[in-house]
C-alpha positions as CSV (number, residue, x, y, z in Angstrom):
1,M,99.7,121.2,63.7
2,T,102.4,119.5,61.5
3,L,104.4,116.7,62.4
4,P,107.8,118.4,62.9
5,Q,106.1,120.4,65.6
6,L,105.5,116.7,67.8
7,I,108.0,116.5,70.8
8,V,108.2,113.9,73.4
9,L,110.8,113.9,76.4
10,N,111.3,110.8,78.4
11,R,113.0,110.1,81.3
12,K,113.0,106.9,83.9
13,V,111.4,108.1,87.6
14,G,114.1,108.0,90.0
15,E,116.7,110.1,88.1
16,A,117.3,113.8,88.5
17,A,115.1,116.3,86.1
18,L,114.6,119.9,86.1
19,P,111.4,121.7,84.9
20,L,110.8,121.4,81.6
21,L,108.2,121.2,78.5
22,P,105.6,122.1,81.7
23,D,102.6,122.5,78.8
24,A,102.5,119.1,78.0
25,C,100.4,115.8,78.1
26,T,102.3,114.1,80.6
27,V,102.3,110.2,80.7
28,S,103.4,108.8,84.4
29,T,104.0,105.5,85.2
30,C,106.1,103.3,87.9
31,L,109.0,103.5,85.7
32,R,109.2,106.6,83.5
33,E,107.5,109.9,82.7
34,V,106.8,110.7,79.1
35,R,105.8,114.6,78.6
36,I,103.9,114.8,74.9
37,A,103.8,118.3,73.6
38,S,103.2,120.2,69.9
39,L,104.9,123.3,69.4
40,P,106.5,125.9,67.2
41,V,110.0,124.0,66.1
42,E,111.9,126.9,67.6
43,A,110.6,126.4,71.1
44,H,111.5,123.1,71.2
45,P,114.2,122.9,73.9
46,S,117.6,121.6,72.3
47,A,118.9,117.9,72.5
48,A,121.5,119.3,75.2
49,E,118.8,121.5,76.9
50,A,116.4,118.5,76.9
51,L,119.6,116.1,78.1
52,A,120.8,118.5,81.4
53,A,117.6,118.6,82.6
54,G,117.8,114.5,82.7
55,Y,114.9,113.7,79.9
56,E,115.8,112.1,76.4
57,R,114.3,113.8,73.5
58,H,112.2,112.7,70.3
59,T,111.2,115.3,67.7
60,G,109.1,114.5,64.4
61,A,108.8,111.2,63.1
62,A,111.1,109.5,65.8
63,A,108.8,110.9,68.3
64,Y,106.2,109.5,67.0
65,L,107.4,106.1,66.5
66,F,108.5,106.1,70.2
67,L,104.8,107.1,71.0
68,L,103.6,103.9,69.3
69,Q,106.7,101.7,70.5
70,L,105.3,103.1,74.6
71,A,101.7,102.5,73.2
72,C,102.0,99.1,72.1
73,G,104.2,98.1,74.6
74,L,108.0,97.6,73.1
75,Q,109.2,99.9,75.6
76,S,108.5,98.4,78.5
77,E,110.2,95.7,80.9
78,I,107.8,93.2,80.1
79,P,107.5,93.5,75.9
80,G,104.0,93.7,75.1
81,E,102.2,94.4,78.2
82,T,98.6,95.7,77.8
83,E,99.0,98.2,81.0
84,I,100.8,101.4,79.2
85,L,98.2,101.8,77.0
86,G,95.6,102.4,79.4
87,Q,98.0,104.6,81.3
88,I,98.7,106.7,77.9
89,K,94.6,106.9,77.6
90,Q,93.9,108.6,81.4
91,A,97.0,110.6,80.7
92,W,95.4,111.8,77.8
93,R,92.0,112.3,79.3
94,D,93.4,114.0,82.1
95,C,95.3,116.5,79.8
96,E,91.9,117.1,78.1
97,A,89.8,118.1,80.8
98,A,93.2,120.0,82.7
99,Q,94.5,121.1,79.8
100,P,92.7,121.9,77.0
101,G,95.0,124.5,75.2
102,V,97.6,121.4,75.4
103,A,94.8,119.0,73.8
104,R,93.4,121.0,70.8
105,T,97.3,121.1,70.1
106,L,97.8,117.7,70.3
107,R,94.2,116.1,69.3
108,S,94.8,115.2,65.6
109,W,98.0,113.4,66.7
110,M,96.7,111.6,69.3
111,Q,93.9,110.1,67.3
112,R,96.6,109.0,64.9
113,L,98.4,107.3,67.8
114,L,95.7,105.6,69.5
115,Q,94.1,104.2,65.7
116,D,97.5,102.9,64.9
117,T,98.3,101.8,67.9
118,K,95.3,99.1,68.1
119,E,95.5,98.1,64.6
120,I,99.1,97.1,65.4
121,R,98.0,95.4,69.0
122,S,95.4,93.7,67.5
123,E,97.9,92.1,64.8
124,Y,100.9,91.2,66.3
125,V,100.7,91.9,70.1
126,V,97.5,90.3,71.6
127,G,97.7,87.2,72.5
128,L,101.5,86.7,72.9
129,G,100.8,84.8,76.6
130,S,103.4,84.5,79.3
131,A,105.8,82.6,80.4
132,T,104.6,82.1,83.5
133,Y,104.1,78.5,85.0
134,G,100.4,78.8,85.8
135,S,99.7,80.2,82.0
136,L,101.7,77.2,80.3
137,V,99.8,74.7,82.4
138,R,96.9,76.6,81.3
139,R,98.1,76.2,77.5
140,L,99.2,72.4,77.8
141,L,95.6,71.6,79.1
142,G,94.1,73.4,76.5
143,G,92.1,76.3,78.5
144,T,88.5,76.0,78.6
145,L,87.9,72.7,81.2
146,P,85.2,70.3,80.3
147,G,85.9,68.2,84.0
148,P,87.2,69.0,87.2
149,T,91.0,69.6,87.5
150,L,92.3,67.4,90.3
151,L,95.6,69.4,91.1
152,L,98.3,67.1,94.1
153,G,100.4,69.5,96.1
154,A,100.3,72.5,98.5
155,G,103.9,73.6,98.0
156,Q,104.6,76.8,95.5
157,L,104.6,75.2,92.3
158,A,101.2,74.7,93.1
159,E,100.2,77.4,94.3
160,T,101.3,79.5,91.5
161,I,99.5,77.3,89.1
162,L,95.9,77.5,91.1
163,P,95.0,80.5,89.8
164,F,95.2,79.4,86.6
165,L,93.2,76.9,86.8
166,D,89.9,79.1,86.7
167,T,87.8,77.4,84.0
168,G,85.9,74.5,85.9
169,E,85.9,72.8,89.3
170,V,89.5,71.8,90.7
171,L,89.9,69.3,93.1
172,V,92.7,69.6,95.6
173,W,95.1,66.9,97.2
174,N,97.7,67.1,99.8
175,R,99.2,64.6,102.1
176,S,99.3,67.7,104.4
177,P,95.9,69.1,104.7
178,E,96.6,71.7,107.1
179,R,99.7,72.9,104.2
180,A,96.6,72.9,101.9
181,R,94.1,75.0,104.1
182,Q,96.7,77.2,104.3
183,M,97.9,77.9,100.3
184,L,93.9,78.0,99.8
185,A,93.6,81.0,102.2
186,R,95.8,82.8,100.5
187,Q,94.1,82.7,97.4
188,R,91.3,85.4,96.5
189,S,88.8,83.8,98.1
190,A,86.2,84.9,95.1
191,Q,87.8,82.9,92.5
192,I,87.8,79.9,94.5
193,A,84.5,80.3,96.7
194,G,82.2,77.3,95.2
195,R,84.9,75.9,92.8
196,V,87.9,74.6,94.2
197,H,87.7,72.1,97.0
198,L,90.3,70.6,99.6
199,L,90.0,66.7,99.6
200,D,90.6,64.7,102.4
201,A,93.8,63.0,102.5
202,E,93.1,60.1,105.1
203,A,90.0,59.1,103.9
204,G,90.6,57.7,100.4
205,D,89.5,61.0,98.6
206,E,92.3,61.0,96.1
207,A,91.4,57.7,94.4
208,A,88.2,58.9,93.9
209,A,88.9,62.3,92.3
210,W,91.3,60.2,90.1
211,Q,87.7,58.6,88.6
212,R,86.0,62.1,88.4
213,A,89.0,64.6,86.8
214,H,89.0,65.5,83.3
215,D,92.4,66.7,84.1
216,V,95.4,66.2,86.6
217,V,98.4,68.6,87.4
218,I,100.8,66.9,89.9
219,C,103.0,69.3,91.8
220,V,104.6,66.7,94.4
221,P,108.2,65.0,93.8
222,A,108.4,61.1,92.1
223,D,107.4,58.4,94.1
224,V,108.1,55.2,92.0
225,A,105.1,53.3,94.3
226,R,102.5,56.3,94.1
227,D,103.1,56.8,91.1
228,A,102.5,53.3,90.0
229,Q,98.9,53.7,91.7
230,R,98.1,57.0,90.4
231,A,99.1,55.5,86.6
232,Q,96.9,52.9,87.7
233,W,93.9,55.1,88.4
234,W,94.3,57.1,85.6
235,Q,93.6,54.4,83.4
236,Q,91.2,52.9,85.1
237,S,89.4,56.0,85.2
238,G,88.9,55.9,81.1
239,R,89.2,60.1,80.9
240,H,90.3,61.8,77.8
241,G,92.4,64.4,79.1
242,R,95.7,64.6,80.4
243,V,98.0,64.0,83.4
244,L,100.7,66.9,83.7
245,H,103.4,65.9,85.6
246,L,105.7,68.4,87.2
247,G,107.3,66.2,89.7
248,I,109.6,64.2,86.8
249,D,111.6,65.7,83.7
250,S,110.2,62.6,81.3
251,S,108.0,59.7,81.6
252,A,110.6,57.1,80.3
253,G,111.4,54.7,82.9
254,T,108.5,55.5,85.2
255,A,104.9,53.8,85.5
256,W,103.7,56.8,83.1
257,E,105.5,56.0,80.1
258,T,102.8,53.7,78.4
259,V,100.4,56.2,79.5
260,A,98.3,58.4,77.2
261,G,97.9,61.9,77.6
262,V,100.9,62.2,79.9
263,A,102.9,65.1,79.7
264,T,106.3,66.4,81.9
265,L,108.4,69.0,82.4
266,R,110.6,68.3,79.4
267,D,106.7,69.5,77.9
268,L,106.2,72.3,79.8
269,F,109.4,74.0,78.5
270,S,109.6,72.8,75.4
271,L,106.2,75.2,75.1
272,R,107.9,77.6,76.9
273,D,110.7,77.9,74.1
274,T,108.4,77.8,71.3
275,Q,106.6,80.3,73.0
276,A,109.7,82.8,73.4
277,V,110.4,82.3,69.4
278,Q,107.1,83.5,68.4
279,R,107.3,86.3,70.8
280,E,110.3,87.6,69.0
281,Q,108.9,87.1,66.2
282,L,105.8,89.2,66.8
283,L,107.6,92.0,69.1
284,A,110.0,92.3,65.9
285,R,107.0,92.6,63.5
286,A,105.1,94.7,65.7
287,G,108.0,96.8,65.7
288,K,108.6,96.8,62.2
289,A,104.8,98.0,62.3
290,C,105.7,101.1,64.3
291,A,108.1,102.2,61.7
292,D,106.4,101.8,59.0
293,K,103.2,103.6,60.4
294,A,105.5,106.6,61.6
295,Q,107.0,106.9,58.2
296,L,102.9,106.7,56.7
297,A,102.6,109.6,59.4
298,R,105.8,111.3,58.1
299,L,104.5,111.1,54.3
300,D,101.0,112.0,54.8
301,D,102.2,115.4,56.7
302,A,104.6,116.5,53.8
303,D,101.9,115.7,51.4
304,G,99.7,118.1,53.8
305,S,97.1,115.5,55.3
306,R,95.5,116.1,58.2
307,A,97.7,113.8,61.4
308,G,94.2,112.2,61.8
309,N,93.9,110.9,59.1
310,S,95.8,109.0,56.2
311,N,95.9,109.4,52.4
312,H,99.0,107.4,52.0
313,G,98.6,103.1,52.0
314,W,101.2,100.1,53.1
315,E,101.4,100.1,48.4
316,D,102.2,104.1,48.9
317,L,104.9,103.0,51.3
318,A,106.5,100.3,49.1
319,V,107.1,102.3,46.3
320,F,108.7,105.1,48.4
321,Q,110.6,103.3,50.1
322,A,111.8,101.5,47.1
323,F,113.1,104.9,46.4
324,G,114.8,105.7,49.2
325,Y,112.4,108.2,50.8
């Protein structure tokens, strides 16, 4: 099948829609429905017909570009997310099993789509990271931890961060043991069993934990007296990890000012902003790569290549673009 025969209909779930393009590979998510087919151009519903039925229509190279952007997560509410690719693969498997005729007309294009998506995601999308507190804390701590992590607090912030401290032993301390137990009860038992330990707030366990811990995450408000004691414990321990104090904006003017290896909310937000800029740059490059792949697909189709193969490379694309093709 040639590229002009490729048609994609897209609609948001929840919007009214009329039956259209029943013989298609259908990708259904919680947010959208996408119908993919390869039909003679004269059999395509018109843009007006598609709109009247509740769909946005893409055909030819524009359809292939939309599918690439969709599979790479660029059409998602969370740009770069990976779940959509799995949903497309499952929809394609279902189509091959239940609609062999439809699958036969689409196979070469779907194979090319999955290959192009793999290349684009591996270069531009994998490792984008997220901007949650937990993921940012994990990055600040440096990933794999060589020793225990001490987590102070049992509020919402500590509960959000705890699942991301998943590379070793975690010691949890809170002045209210009952609140800490409730926080741990809400965690997935498989993730914390034998690895996350609740300290006794009354038995002096915190002081001993500061001596053992390689890293410390403080999710309680600043306290002049307690912070001075904790800074002293940390310096006495001789550890070379990090203290991440999320109860202060900056260490300036606090007991932590002269303590090496201390990060604060300001460092966390700085990492978030830097990561956001990097994400935007990578997503923009991924979008450009999708457009280039769609252009190569158009050139291959015009050249008579099979949909799943390419006779043109990036150098050819540069030449074609230079001459306005």
